[in-house]
Each structure stands twice: as C-alpha cells, then as structure tokens.
C-alpha positions as CSV (number, residue, x, y, z in Angstrom):
1,M,9.1,-8.8,-17.9
2,Q,12.3,-6.8,-18.2
3,N,11.2,-5.4,-21.6
4,P,7.5,-4.4,-21.4
5,S,7.5,-3.4,-25.1
6,E,8.1,-7.1,-26.0
7,I,5.1,-8.5,-24.2
8,N,2.7,-10.7,-26.2
9,K,-1.0,-11.4,-25.8
10,E,-0.3,-14.6,-23.8
11,Q,1.8,-12.7,-21.3
12,I,-0.9,-9.9,-21.0
13,G,-3.3,-12.6,-19.9
14,F,-0.8,-13.8,-17.3
15,I,-0.3,-10.2,-16.0
16,N,-4.1,-9.8,-15.8
17,S,-4.4,-13.0,-13.7
18,L,-1.6,-11.7,-11.5
19,I,-3.5,-8.5,-11.0
20,K,-6.7,-10.3,-10.2
21,D,-5.0,-12.7,-7.7
22,F,-2.7,-10.0,-6.2
23,P,-4.3,-6.6,-6.6
24,F,-1.6,-4.8,-4.5
25,F,1.3,-6.2,-6.6
26,Q,2.4,-2.8,-8.0
27,S,4.9,-4.1,-10.5
28,S,2.3,-6.1,-12.4
29,R,0.0,-3.1,-12.6
30,A,2.8,-0.9,-13.8
31,I,3.8,-3.3,-16.5
32,Y,0.2,-3.8,-17.7
33,L,-0.2,0.0,-17.8
34,K,2.9,0.4,-19.9
35,V,1.7,-2.3,-22.3
36,L,-1.7,-0.5,-22.6
37,K,0.1,2.8,-23.3
38,N,2.4,1.4,-25.9
39,S,-0.4,-0.3,-27.7
40,E,-2.6,2.8,-27.4
41,N,-5.4,0.8,-25.9
42,F,-8.7,2.5,-24.9
43,K,-8.5,1.0,-21.4
44,Y,-5.3,3.0,-20.6
45,N,-7.0,6.0,-19.0
46,Q,-9.1,3.9,-16.6
47,E,-6.2,1.6,-15.8
48,L,-4.0,4.6,-15.1
49,K,-6.4,5.8,-12.4
50,L,-6.4,2.4,-10.8
51,T,-2.7,1.9,-11.0
52,A,-2.0,5.4,-9.5
53,A,-4.3,4.6,-6.6
54,Y,-2.5,1.3,-5.9
55,T,1.0,2.9,-6.3
56,T,2.9,4.2,-3.3
57,D,5.3,6.4,-5.3
58,R,3.6,8.0,-8.3
59,S,6.8,9.7,-9.5
60,I,8.4,6.3,-10.1
61,L,5.2,5.2,-12.0
62,F,5.4,8.3,-14.1
63,D,9.0,7.7,-14.9
64,F,8.3,4.1,-15.8
65,I,5.4,4.9,-18.1
66,T,6.9,7.9,-19.9
67,S,10.5,6.6,-20.5
68,N,11.6,4.4,-23.3
69,E,14.0,2.6,-20.9
70,F,13.3,2.6,-17.2
71,Q,16.5,3.3,-15.2
72,Q,16.1,1.8,-11.7
73,E,18.3,3.2,-9.0
74,K,20.8,0.8,-7.7
75,I,20.2,-0.6,-4.2
76,V,23.0,0.1,-1.8
77,F,23.4,-2.1,1.2
78,N,24.8,-0.8,4.4
79,K,27.7,-3.1,5.4
80,N,28.1,-1.7,8.9
81,E,26.7,-4.2,11.3
82,L,25.3,-3.3,14.6
83,K,27.5,-4.4,17.5
84,N,26.6,-4.4,21.2
85,V,23.3,-2.6,20.8
86,K,21.8,-1.8,24.2
87,L,18.0,-1.3,24.6
88,L,16.9,2.0,26.0
89,D,13.9,0.6,27.9
90,K,13.6,-3.0,29.0
91,K,10.2,-4.4,28.3
92,K,8.2,-5.2,31.5
93,E,7.1,-8.7,31.7
94,K,3.3,-9.0,31.9
95,T,1.8,-11.5,34.2
96,K,-1.6,-13.1,33.7
97,N,-3.4,-11.4,36.6
98,Q,-1.6,-8.1,36.5
99,I,-3.8,-4.9,36.8
100,V,-3.7,-2.6,33.8
101,E,-2.4,0.8,34.7
102,F,-4.1,3.9,33.2
103,Q,-2.5,7.2,32.8
104,K,-4.1,10.4,34.1
105,D,-4.1,12.1,30.7
106,E,-6.3,9.5,29.1
107,M,-9.5,11.0,27.7
108,H,-12.0,8.4,28.7
109,T,-12.4,5.7,31.3
110,F,-13.2,2.1,30.2
111,S,-16.9,2.6,30.9
112,E,-16.9,5.8,28.9
113,W,-15.2,4.0,26.0
114,L,-17.9,1.4,26.1
115,T,-20.6,4.1,26.0
116,V,-18.8,5.9,23.1
117,S,-18.5,2.7,21.1
118,K,-22.2,2.1,21.3
119,F,-23.1,5.3,19.5
120,K,-24.7,4.9,16.1
121,P,-23.3,6.9,13.2
122,I,-25.4,9.8,12.0
123,D,-27.1,9.2,8.7
124,R,-26.3,12.4,6.7
125,N,-27.7,11.0,3.5
126,S,-31.4,11.0,4.5
127,K,-33.6,13.4,2.6
128,K,-34.7,16.6,4.3
129,K,-38.4,17.6,4.0
C-alpha cells in the first residue's frame, strides 16, 4: 500500500472490500481513488466526489492524488510530561436521589420541552393548489 502505482487487480478487490466494510476508512478510499486516476478509469469522477465527502482534510487528499510521491509530514511527539496537574473544578458526586438543579437562563422548563418535542415537522414538499 506504500506505492499505490504498483497495486494489482487482486489488491483493488481487497481495497473495495475494505471500503464496503469500513466506509469511513479514509486511507483506503484515497488509495482506491489514486489507482482509478492512474489507470484513467471512468469511475474516477464519481469516486472523487464520494472520497471528498468522506475526507476530513481535502487539501491532503488533493496533494496525495496529484503528486507522484506523497510526502507525509513527520509526526512529532511532545516529550514533556505533565506533572502535578491540578483540576480546576472538582466534579460533584451525584447521588441517586439528588434533585436536578435548573439554571434561570434555561429557555424551557421540562414540561415545555415535552411539548416542543411532540411537535410534528412541517411538510414543505406537499403540492400547492
């Protein structure tokens, strides 16, 4: 998988099965797209739309597709460890029968939220006469 230009048909089938099993696995989609581009496949444009939709950073996808060799940035680890970290706010322990406190700036009371949640959505697609 390190050289997408050297992928054969058997590996393309494996990549397709990865995409079907794990649709949000961005690397497999990007590699499949690169293979389609290199082979000038007619499915490239449609797959480009799908891959772009599933990708979090399209600039990296663009660099990967258009470059002959993809240069990945090196990952730098921070070696400074946290020591003696103090929490700003201590979490209050909740008991089983504790009353829930509401704030005055809340928009709705509990009963109002129940009423709002029962509203039916407006059907804007119905034909007008």
